[in-house]
TORKOL-4160 file (C-alpha; in steps of 0.2 Angstrom, whole numbers, padded with zeros to 4 digits, m for minus):
412
<pt num="1" X="0253" Y="2346" Z="0670"/>
<pt num="2" X="0240" Y="2341" Z="0656"/>
<pt num="3" X="0225" Y="2347" Z="0656"/>
<pt num="4" X="0208" Y="2340" Z="0652"/>
<pt num="5" X="0190" Y="2348" Z="0647"/>
<pt num="6" X="0175" Y="2337" Z="0655"/>
<pt num="7" X="0160" Y="2344" Z="0653"/>
<pt num="8" X="0143" Y="2337" Z="0660"/>
<pt num="9" X="0126" Y="2341" Z="0654"/>
<pt num="10" X="0111" Y="2344" Z="0664"/>
<pt num="11" X="0104" Y="2325" Z="0663"/>
<pt num="12" X="0124" Y="2321" Z="0669"/>
<pt num="13" X="0120" Y="2330" Z="0683"/>
<pt num="14" X="0100" Y="2329" Z="0686"/>
<pt num="15" X="0102" Y="2325" Z="0704"/>
<pt num="16" X="0113" Y="2323" Z="0719"/>
<pt num="17" X="0119" Y="2305" Z="0714"/>
<pt num="18" X="0123" Y="2310" Z="0695"/>
<pt num="19" X="0133" Y="2323" Z="0702"/>
<pt num="20" X="0142" Y="2310" Z="0713"/>
<pt num="21" X="0144" Y="2299" Z="0697"/>
<pt num="22" X="0149" Y="2311" Z="0687"/>
<pt num="23" X="0162" Y="2316" Z="0704"/>
<pt num="24" X="0172" Y="2298" Z="0701"/>
<pt num="25" X="0174" Y="2300" Z="0684"/>
<pt num="26" X="0182" Y="2316" Z="0687"/>
<pt num="27" X="0193" Y="2309" Z="0702"/>
<pt num="28" X="0200" Y="2294" Z="0690"/>
<pt num="29" X="0205" Y="2308" Z="0677"/>
<pt num="30" X="0215" Y="2316" Z="0691"/>
<pt num="31" X="0221" Y="2298" Z="0695"/>
<pt num="32" X="0227" Y="2298" Z="0678"/>
<pt num="33" X="0239" Y="2312" Z="0681"/>
<pt num="34" X="0227" Y="2326" Z="0673"/>
<pt num="35" X="0223" Y="2344" Z="0679"/>
<pt num="36" X="0205" Y="2344" Z="0675"/>
<pt num="37" X="0193" Y="2357" Z="0672"/>
<pt num="38" X="0174" Y="2352" Z="0671"/>
<pt num="39" X="0161" Y="2362" Z="0665"/>
<pt num="40" X="0143" Y="2360" Z="0669"/>
<pt num="41" X="0127" Y="2364" Z="0666"/>
<pt num="42" X="0112" Y="2368" Z="0678"/>
<pt num="43" X="0104" Y="2351" Z="0683"/>
<pt num="44" X="0089" Y="2346" Z="0670"/>
<pt num="45" X="0073" Y="2356" Z="0669"/>
<pt num="46" X="0082" Y="2370" Z="0680"/>
<pt num="47" X="0084" Y="2381" Z="0667"/>
<pt num="48" X="0068" Y="2380" Z="0659"/>
<pt num="49" X="0061" Y="2384" Z="0678"/>
<pt num="50" X="0069" Y="2398" Z="0679"/>
<pt num="51" X="0065" Y="2404" Z="0662"/>
<pt num="52" X="0046" Y="2402" Z="0666"/>
<pt num="53" X="0050" Y="2411" Z="0682"/>
<pt num="54" X="0055" Y="2426" Z="0671"/>
<pt num="55" X="0042" Y="2426" Z="0658"/>
<pt num="56" X="0029" Y="2425" Z="0674"/>
<pt num="57" X="0038" Y="2439" Z="0683"/>
<pt num="58" X="0039" Y="2451" Z="0670"/>
<pt num="59" X="0036" Y="2447" Z="0648"/>
<pt num="60" X="0045" Y="2460" Z="0643"/>
<pt num="61" X="0058" Y="2460" Z="0654"/>
<pt num="62" X="0076" Y="2466" Z="0655"/>
<pt num="63" X="0090" Y="2455" Z="0646"/>
<pt num="64" X="0102" Y="2458" Z="0660"/>
<pt num="65" X="0090" Y="2452" Z="0674"/>
<pt num="66" X="0087" Y="2437" Z="0664"/>
<pt num="67" X="0106" Y="2432" Z="0661"/>
<pt num="68" X="0107" Y="2435" Z="0682"/>
<pt num="69" X="0095" Y="2422" Z="0686"/>
<pt num="70" X="0095" Y="2409" Z="0671"/>
<pt num="71" X="0113" Y="2408" Z="0673"/>
<pt num="72" X="0111" Y="2403" Z="0693"/>
<pt num="73" X="0108" Y="2384" Z="0689"/>
<pt num="74" X="0125" Y="2382" Z="0682"/>
<pt num="75" X="0133" Y="2390" Z="0698"/>
<pt num="76" X="0123" Y="2379" Z="0711"/>
<pt num="77" X="0128" Y="2364" Z="0702"/>
<pt num="78" X="0147" Y="2368" Z="0701"/>
<pt num="79" X="0147" Y="2372" Z="0720"/>
<pt num="80" X="0137" Y="2356" Z="0722"/>
<pt num="81" X="0151" Y="2346" Z="0710"/>
<pt num="82" X="0166" Y="2354" Z="0721"/>
<pt num="83" X="0159" Y="2349" Z="0738"/>
<pt num="84" X="0159" Y="2331" Z="0730"/>
<pt num="85" X="0177" Y="2332" Z="0726"/>
<pt num="86" X="0181" Y="2341" Z="0739"/>
<pt num="87" X="0173" Y="2325" Z="0751"/>
<pt num="88" X="0184" Y="2314" Z="0739"/>
<pt num="89" X="0200" Y="2323" Z="0747"/>
<pt num="90" X="0201" Y="2330" Z="0727"/>
<pt num="91" X="0205" Y="2351" Z="0730"/>
<pt num="92" X="0194" Y="2357" Z="0720"/>
<pt num="93" X="0185" Y="2373" Z="0720"/>
<pt num="94" X="0173" Y="2382" Z="0709"/>
<pt num="95" X="0171" Y="2395" Z="0699"/>
<pt num="96" X="0159" Y="2406" Z="0692"/>
<pt num="97" X="0161" Y="2414" Z="0673"/>
<pt num="98" X="0163" Y="2434" Z="0680"/>
<pt num="99" X="0178" Y="2423" Z="0692"/>
<pt num="100" X="0188" Y="2415" Z="0677"/>
<pt num="101" X="0186" Y="2427" Z="0668"/>
<pt num="102" X="0176" Y="2421" Z="0653"/>
<pt num="103" X="0175" Y="2438" Z="0643"/>
<pt num="104" X="0161" Y="2440" Z="0631"/>
<pt num="105" X="0150" Y="2454" Z="0622"/>
<pt num="106" X="0137" Y="2461" Z="0628"/>
<pt num="107" X="0121" Y="2453" Z="0617"/>
<pt num="108" X="0112" Y="2446" Z="0633"/>
<pt num="109" X="0106" Y="2428" Z="0632"/>
<pt num="110" X="0114" Y="2426" Z="0617"/>
<pt num="111" X="0133" Y="2432" Z="0620"/>
<pt num="112" X="0148" Y="2424" Z="0610"/>
<pt num="113" X="0165" Y="2421" Z="0620"/>
<pt num="114" X="0180" Y="2436" Z="0617"/>
<pt num="115" X="0190" Y="2429" Z="0628"/>
<pt num="116" X="0197" Y="2416" Z="0641"/>
<pt num="117" X="0213" Y="2424" Z="0652"/>
<pt num="118" X="0221" Y="2408" Z="0660"/>
<pt num="119" X="0231" Y="2417" Z="0672"/>
<pt num="120" X="0218" Y="2416" Z="0687"/>
<pt num="121" X="0215" Y="2397" Z="0685"/>
<pt num="122" X="0232" Y="2390" Z="0679"/>
<pt num="123" X="0239" Y="2402" Z="0696"/>
<pt num="124" X="0229" Y="2389" Z="0709"/>
<pt num="125" X="0233" Y="2373" Z="0697"/>
<pt num="126" X="0252" Y="2378" Z="0704"/>
<pt num="127" X="0245" Y="2380" Z="0722"/>
<pt num="128" X="0239" Y="2362" Z="0719"/>
<pt num="129" X="0224" Y="2364" Z="0714"/>
<pt num="130" X="0218" Y="2347" Z="0703"/>
<pt num="131" X="0200" Y="2352" Z="0696"/>
<pt num="132" X="0193" Y="2368" Z="0692"/>
<pt num="133" X="0172" Y="2366" Z="0692"/>
<pt num="134" X="0166" Y="2380" Z="0681"/>
<pt num="135" X="0148" Y="2386" Z="0679"/>
<pt num="136" X="0144" Y="2382" Z="0658"/>
<pt num="137" X="0134" Y="2395" Z="0649"/>
<pt num="138" X="0139" Y="2412" Z="0655"/>
<pt num="139" X="0152" Y="2425" Z="0657"/>
<pt num="140" X="0156" Y="2444" Z="0660"/>
<pt num="141" X="0151" Y="2455" Z="0647"/>
<pt num="142" X="0158" Y="2472" Z="0642"/>
<pt num="143" X="0145" Y="2481" Z="0652"/>
<pt num="144" X="0150" Y="2472" Z="0669"/>
<pt num="145" X="0136" Y="2463" Z="0668"/>
<pt num="146" X="0134" Y="2442" Z="0671"/>
<pt num="147" X="0129" Y="2435" Z="0650"/>
<pt num="148" X="0124" Y="2419" Z="0645"/>
<pt num="149" X="0127" Y="2409" Z="0628"/>
<pt num="150" X="0111" Y="2404" Z="0624"/>
<pt num="151" X="0105" Y="2388" Z="0624"/>
<pt num="152" X="0119" Y="2375" Z="0622"/>
<pt num="153" X="0131" Y="2386" Z="0626"/>
<pt num="154" X="0140" Y="2376" Z="0639"/>
<pt num="155" X="0146" Y="2366" Z="0625"/>
<pt num="156" X="0153" Y="2381" Z="0619"/>
<pt num="157" X="0161" Y="2386" Z="0636"/>
<pt num="158" X="0170" Y="2367" Z="0636"/>
<pt num="159" X="0178" Y="2368" Z="0618"/>
<pt num="160" X="0183" Y="2386" Z="0624"/>
<pt num="161" X="0192" Y="2382" Z="0638"/>
<pt num="162" X="0201" Y="2367" Z="0629"/>
<pt num="163" X="0206" Y="2379" Z="0616"/>
<pt num="164" X="0211" Y="2393" Z="0630"/>
<pt num="165" X="0221" Y="2379" Z="0639"/>
<pt num="166" X="0228" Y="2370" Z="0626"/>
<pt num="167" X="0220" Y="2353" Z="0633"/>
<pt num="168" X="0223" Y="2337" Z="0627"/>
<pt num="169" X="0206" Y="2333" Z="0624"/>
<pt num="170" X="0186" Y="2340" Z="0628"/>
<pt num="171" X="0177" Y="2327" Z="0634"/>
<pt num="172" X="0158" Y="2330" Z="0631"/>
<pt num="173" X="0147" Y="2318" Z="0643"/>
<pt num="174" X="0129" Y="2317" Z="0639"/>
<pt num="175" X="0116" Y="2307" Z="0637"/>
<pt num="176" X="0120" Y="2298" Z="0622"/>
<pt num="177" X="0134" Y="2286" Z="0619"/>
<pt num="178" X="0141" Y="2294" Z="0605"/>
<pt num="179" X="0137" Y="2300" Z="0588"/>
<pt num="180" X="0128" Y="2288" Z="0578"/>
<pt num="181" X="0124" Y="2288" Z="0557"/>
<pt num="182" X="0107" Y="2293" Z="0563"/>
<pt num="183" X="0094" Y="2294" Z="0575"/>
<pt num="184" X="0094" Y="2275" Z="0582"/>
<pt num="185" X="0074" Y="2280" Z="0586"/>
<pt num="186" X="0071" Y="2281" Z="0568"/>
<pt num="187" X="0082" Y="2265" Z="0564"/>
<pt num="188" X="0089" Y="2252" Z="0573"/>
<pt num="189" X="0101" Y="2250" Z="0560"/>
<pt num="190" X="0109" Y="2267" Z="0566"/>
<pt num="191" X="0128" Y="2263" Z="0572"/>
<pt num="192" X="0138" Y="2273" Z="0582"/>
<pt num="193" X="0155" Y="2280" Z="0575"/>
<pt num="194" X="0169" Y="2279" Z="0583"/>
<pt num="195" X="0178" Y="2293" Z="0574"/>
<pt num="196" X="0171" Y="2308" Z="0564"/>
<pt num="197" X="0179" Y="2323" Z="0554"/>
<pt num="198" X="0174" Y="2341" Z="0560"/>
<pt num="199" X="0165" Y="2347" Z="0544"/>
<pt num="200" X="0153" Y="2332" Z="0546"/>
<pt num="201" X="0149" Y="2334" Z="0564"/>
<pt num="202" X="0145" Y="2353" Z="0559"/>
<pt num="203" X="0135" Y="2348" Z="0545"/>
<pt num="204" X="0126" Y="2336" Z="0555"/>
<pt num="205" X="0123" Y="2347" Z="0571"/>
<pt num="206" X="0118" Y="2361" Z="0559"/>
<pt num="207" X="0105" Y="2347" Z="0547"/>
<pt num="208" X="0096" Y="2343" Z="0566"/>
<pt num="209" X="0110" Y="2331" Z="0575"/>
<pt num="210" X="0109" Y="2338" Z="0593"/>
<pt num="211" X="0122" Y="2330" Z="0600"/>
<pt num="212" X="0132" Y="2344" Z="0600"/>
<pt num="213" X="0129" Y="2364" Z="0598"/>
<pt num="214" X="0133" Y="2369" Z="0580"/>
<pt num="215" X="0144" Y="2383" Z="0589"/>
<pt num="216" X="0154" Y="2371" Z="0598"/>
<pt num="217" X="0158" Y="2364" Z="0583"/>
<pt num="218" X="0163" Y="2379" Z="0573"/>
<pt num="219" X="0174" Y="2380" Z="0591"/>
<pt num="220" X="0183" Y="2363" Z="0589"/>
<pt num="221" X="0187" Y="2366" Z="0572"/>
<pt num="222" X="0198" Y="2383" Z="0571"/>
<pt num="223" X="0207" Y="2377" Z="0587"/>
<pt num="224" X="0207" Y="2359" Z="0583"/>
<pt num="225" X="0201" Y="2355" Z="0597"/>
<pt num="226" X="0198" Y="2335" Z="0598"/>
<pt num="227" X="0182" Y="2333" Z="0606"/>
<pt num="228" X="0174" Y="2315" Z="0611"/>
<pt num="229" X="0154" Y="2313" Z="0614"/>
<pt num="230" X="0151" Y="2298" Z="0627"/>
<pt num="231" X="0140" Y="2294" Z="0640"/>
<pt num="232" X="0140" Y="2297" Z="0659"/>
<pt num="233" X="0128" Y="2283" Z="0660"/>
<pt num="234" X="0138" Y="2270" Z="0655"/>
<pt num="235" X="0153" Y="2259" Z="0665"/>
<pt num="236" X="0173" Y="2269" Z="0663"/>
<pt num="237" X="0179" Y="2263" Z="0644"/>
<pt num="238" X="0195" Y="2272" Z="0637"/>
<pt num="239" X="0191" Y="2269" Z="0619"/>
<pt num="240" X="0172" Y="2275" Z="0621"/>
<pt num="241" X="0161" Y="2287" Z="0613"/>
<pt num="242" X="0163" Y="2295" Z="0594"/>
<pt num="243" X="0181" Y="2307" Z="0594"/>
<pt num="244" X="0176" Y="2323" Z="0582"/>
<pt num="245" X="0194" Y="2326" Z="0575"/>
<pt num="246" X="0202" Y="2331" Z="0561"/>
<pt num="247" X="0200" Y="2321" Z="0544"/>
<pt num="248" X="0219" Y="2318" Z="0544"/>
<pt num="249" X="0216" Y="2306" Z="0559"/>
<pt num="250" X="0202" Y="2294" Z="0551"/>
<pt num="251" X="0211" Y="2283" Z="0541"/>
<pt num="252" X="0193" Y="2274" Z="0533"/>
<pt num="253" X="0182" Y="2284" Z="0525"/>
<pt num="254" X="0162" Y="2281" Z="0523"/>
<pt num="255" X="0156" Y="2290" Z="0506"/>
<pt num="256" X="0142" Y="2295" Z="0518"/>
<pt num="257" X="0144" Y="2296" Z="0537"/>
<pt num="258" X="0127" Y="2299" Z="0542"/>
<pt num="259" X="0108" Y="2303" Z="0538"/>
<pt num="260" X="0104" Y="2319" Z="0547"/>
<pt num="261" X="0086" Y="2327" Z="0547"/>
<pt num="262" X="0073" Y="2341" Z="0553"/>
<pt num="263" X="0056" Y="2339" Z="0557"/>
<pt num="264" X="0048" Y="2356" Z="0558"/>
<pt num="265" X="0051" Y="2364" Z="0543"/>
<pt num="266" X="0040" Y="2375" Z="0532"/>
<pt num="267" X="0041" Y="2380" Z="0513"/>
<pt num="268" X="0037" Y="2398" Z="0507"/>
<pt num="269" X="0034" Y="2404" Z="0492"/>
<pt num="270" X="0033" Y="2421" Z="0484"/>
<pt num="271" X="0023" Y="2420" Z="0467"/>
<pt num="272" X="0025" Y="2433" Z="0454"/>
<pt num="273" X="0040" Y="2444" Z="0459"/>
<pt num="274" X="0050" Y="2455" Z="0448"/>
<pt num="275" X="0065" Y="2448" Z="0442"/>
<pt num="276" X="0077" Y="2462" Z="0443"/>
<pt num="277" X="0094" Y="2464" Z="0449"/>
<pt num="278" X="0091" Y="2468" Z="0470"/>
<pt num="279" X="0074" Y="2459" Z="0471"/>
<pt num="280" X="0084" Y="2445" Z="0481"/>
<pt num="281" X="0091" Y="2457" Z="0495"/>
<pt num="282" X="0073" Y="2467" Z="0496"/>
<pt num="283" X="0068" Y="2449" Z="0502"/>
<pt num="284" X="0078" Y="2443" Z="0511"/>
<pt num="285" X="0087" Y="2457" Z="0522"/>
<pt num="286" X="0068" Y="2461" Z="0529"/>
<pt num="287" X="0067" Y="2442" Z="0533"/>
<pt num="288" X="0085" Y="2443" Z="0542"/>
<pt num="289" X="0079" Y="2458" Z="0551"/>
<pt num="290" X="0064" Y="2450" Z="0558"/>
<pt num="291" X="0073" Y="2436" Z="0564"/>
<pt num="292" X="0069" Y="2421" Z="0552"/>
<pt num="293" X="0082" Y="2408" Z="0548"/>
<pt num="294" X="0080" Y="2405" Z="0529"/>
<pt num="295" X="0089" Y="2388" Z="0524"/>
<pt num="296" X="0086" Y="2383" Z="0506"/>
<pt num="297" X="0080" Y="2394" Z="0491"/>
<pt num="298" X="0078" Y="2391" Z="0476"/>
<pt num="299" X="0072" Y="2406" Z="0461"/>
<pt num="300" X="0063" Y="2399" Z="0445"/>
<pt num="301" X="0065" Y="2402" Z="0428"/>
<pt num="302" X="0059" Y="2420" Z="0425"/>
<pt num="303" X="0045" Y="2424" Z="0412"/>
<pt num="304" X="0040" Y="2439" Z="0405"/>
<pt num="305" X="0051" Y="2446" Z="0418"/>
<pt num="306" X="0041" Y="2439" Z="0433"/>
<pt num="307" X="0048" Y="2425" Z="0443"/>
<pt num="308" X="0045" Y="2415" Z="0458"/>
<pt num="309" X="0056" Y="2413" Z="0474"/>
<pt num="310" X="0054" Y="2397" Z="0484"/>
<pt num="311" X="0064" Y="2397" Z="0504"/>
<pt num="312" X="0063" Y="2386" Z="0518"/>
<pt num="313" X="0064" Y="2392" Z="0535"/>
<pt num="314" X="0056" Y="2384" Z="0554"/>
<pt num="315" X="0039" Y="2383" Z="0558"/>
<pt num="316" X="0038" Y="2391" Z="0570"/>
<pt num="317" X="0045" Y="2407" Z="0562"/>
<pt num="318" X="0031" Y="2407" Z="0547"/>
<pt num="319" X="0020" Y="2421" Z="0554"/>
<pt num="320" X="0037" Y="2432" Z="0555"/>
<pt num="321" X="0041" Y="2427" Z="0539"/>
<pt num="322" X="0023" Y="2433" Z="0532"/>
<pt num="323" X="0022" Y="2447" Z="0543"/>
<pt num="324" X="0040" Y="2454" Z="0534"/>
<pt num="325" X="0034" Y="2451" Z="0519"/>
<pt num="326" X="0017" Y="2461" Z="0520"/>
<pt num="327" X="0025" Y="2473" Z="0528"/>
<pt num="328" X="0039" Y="2472" Z="0512"/>
<pt num="329" X="0023" Y="2473" Z="0501"/>
<pt num="330" X="0016" Y="2487" Z="0509"/>
<pt num="331" X="0032" Y="2499" Z="0509"/>
<pt num="332" X="0032" Y="2495" Z="0489"/>
<pt num="333" X="0050" Y="2487" Z="0493"/>
<pt num="334" X="0042" Y="2472" Z="0483"/>
<pt num="335" X="0027" Y="2466" Z="0474"/>
<pt num="336" X="0021" Y="2449" Z="0473"/>
<pt num="337" X="0005" Y="2438" Z="0468"/>
<pt num="338" X="0003" Y="2426" Z="0482"/>
<pt num="339" X="0012" Y="2421" Z="0497"/>
<pt num="340" X="0011" Y="2401" Z="0498"/>
<pt num="341" X="0015" Y="2392" Z="0516"/>
<pt num="342" X="0017" Y="2374" Z="0515"/>
<pt num="343" X="0019" Y="2370" Z="0535"/>
<pt num="344" X="0019" Y="2349" Z="0531"/>
<pt num="345" X="0038" Y="2346" Z="0526"/>
<pt num="346" X="0055" Y="2341" Z="0531"/>
<pt num="347" X="0074" Y="2342" Z="0526"/>
<pt num="348" X="0084" Y="2327" Z="0525"/>
<pt num="349" X="0102" Y="2329" Z="0523"/>
<pt num="350" X="0115" Y="2314" Z="0517"/>
<pt num="351" X="0134" Y="2318" Z="0524"/>
<pt num="352" X="0149" Y="2314" Z="0523"/>
<pt num="353" X="0169" Y="2321" Z="0518"/>
<pt num="354" X="0169" Y="2303" Z="0506"/>
<pt num="355" X="0157" Y="2312" Z="0495"/>
<pt num="356" X="0172" Y="2326" Z="0489"/>
<pt num="357" X="0180" Y="2310" Z="0479"/>
<pt num="358" X="0164" Y="2298" Z="0476"/>
<pt num="359" X="0151" Y="2302" Z="0461"/>
<pt num="360" X="0137" Y="2295" Z="0459"/>
<pt num="361" X="0130" Y="2301" Z="0479"/>
<pt num="362" X="0115" Y="2313" Z="0473"/>
<pt num="363" X="0110" Y="2302" Z="0458"/>
<pt num="364" X="0109" Y="2286" Z="0472"/>
<pt num="365" X="0100" Y="2296" Z="0485"/>
<pt num="366" X="0085" Y="2301" Z="0469"/>
<pt num="367" X="0083" Y="2286" Z="0464"/>
<pt num="368" X="0081" Y="2278" Z="0483"/>
<pt num="369" X="0069" Y="2293" Z="0484"/>
<pt num="370" X="0059" Y="2289" Z="0467"/>
<pt num="371" X="0057" Y="2271" Z="0470"/>
<pt num="372" X="0049" Y="2275" Z="0488"/>
<pt num="373" X="0037" Y="2287" Z="0480"/>
<pt num="374" X="0046" Y="2302" Z="0487"/>
<pt num="375" X="0042" Y="2319" Z="0478"/>
<pt num="376" X="0058" Y="2330" Z="0481"/>
<pt num="377" X="0052" Y="2348" Z="0482"/>
<pt num="378" X="0069" Y="2358" Z="0488"/>
<pt num="379" X="0087" Y="2352" Z="0483"/>
<pt num="380" X="0103" Y="2361" Z="0490"/>
<pt num="381" X="0122" Y="2354" Z="0492"/>
<pt num="382" X="0136" Y="2356" Z="0499"/>
<pt num="383" X="0154" Y="2348" Z="0496"/>
<pt num="384" X="0149" Y="2336" Z="0508"/>
<pt num="385" X="0132" Y="2337" Z="0509"/>
<pt num="386" X="0114" Y="2335" Z="0501"/>
<pt num="387" X="0099" Y="2341" Z="0509"/>
<pt num="388" X="0082" Y="2338" Z="0500"/>
<pt num="389" X="0065" Y="2344" Z="0506"/>
<pt num="390" X="0048" Y="2333" Z="0506"/>
<pt num="391" X="0032" Y="2330" Z="0516"/>
<pt num="392" X="0033" Y="2328" Z="0535"/>
<pt num="393" X="0023" Y="2312" Z="0532"/>
<pt num="394" X="0039" Y="2302" Z="0520"/>
<pt num="395" X="0052" Y="2307" Z="0535"/>
<pt num="396" X="0054" Y="2289" Z="0544"/>
<pt num="397" X="0053" Y="2282" Z="0528"/>
<pt num="398" X="0068" Y="2292" Z="0518"/>
<pt num="399" X="0082" Y="2291" Z="0533"/>
<pt num="400" X="0077" Y="2274" Z="0535"/>
<pt num="401" X="0078" Y="2269" Z="0515"/>
<pt num="402" X="0094" Y="2281" Z="0513"/>
<pt num="403" X="0101" Y="2273" Z="0528"/>
<pt num="404" X="0101" Y="2256" Z="0521"/>
<pt num="405" X="0105" Y="2261" Z="0505"/>
<pt num="406" X="0122" Y="2269" Z="0509"/>
<pt num="407" X="0126" Y="2254" Z="0521"/>
<pt num="408" X="0127" Y="2263" Z="0535"/>
<pt num="409" X="0126" Y="2251" Z="0548"/>
<pt num="410" X="0142" Y="2242" Z="0541"/>
<pt num="411" X="0158" Y="2251" Z="0545"/>
<pt num="412" X="0171" Y="2259" Z="0532"/>
């Protein structure tokens, strides 16, 4: 039988009633003729509770034991859903990551999937099992220990299973009913998209949209897994949600498909550094080693052999960045006059595959912001996105103005 992968997030399995509701959706797909692989997250709030217990017990914890503890939340959900399905007379069983096995690296709490052998689950399907309920977010490391994939790892688990089993589709059930042109909380004009290209979804996910984990979209694009994002709280509708698919599967393309934002950004400027070969490496290698996620980078024009270097990073990494730069200065790797941090900025981006074939998107974006009196601090672009760094107090205004200017409330 064809295989369908269904993933249920924490809010979709937050209690026994919601697990029962999710089980009914699984039963419907079994009735439609699918063998189903269900990937489940821990019940809403459970992972945070487990992490809190770890921190309270051992602030300098062993990452291997951390994974053993926090992975237990998904195991509970998998067992409960398997029991519920059995009560509905559907042949189902739970699978832990090590039983499949989901083979991963041994980077505990941040493992990456190496391989998902299909033999064990496929054999059980052959024996009459109709549903495999798999604990998401976890696997078996090279060291023989349980590993976890990092926050949002259940999305990645689901897409990886869909790729390994050649699934018809991978349905991601969450607490929103699809992918929107922007955050509906910022503007009531936000429109749910019926389809969105992998590249657009990847950009939106990396630029602040919280609907899908970035790694899951990367995997889906690489293996051409058709992803559908839909709500577990709405009544069944085979046309519901948003399909993430190949660009070729989208007939009408908007120039801009969405506006994304990241609120908690910081702009950091190294004032008066030597303009010489290797200076960028001398700055950004220590930042990378300190775990600072640098995003936008701008180097000013050189004057008398000196220049300024500006970059952005998450607000919660500013102290780490400052320490890394001071250490590099003390060691003599770099020499700068001052390091200025602006922690009151936000990033706003417009994304769309239609930008490849349409000129003037940047001009229109900058004109809209100018008319709203919003000053742009940094600009970065790619083939299908334009991002700007602005004062955080103007973020919502910028999102709303850009959404209106590109008429995203209208379908293509």
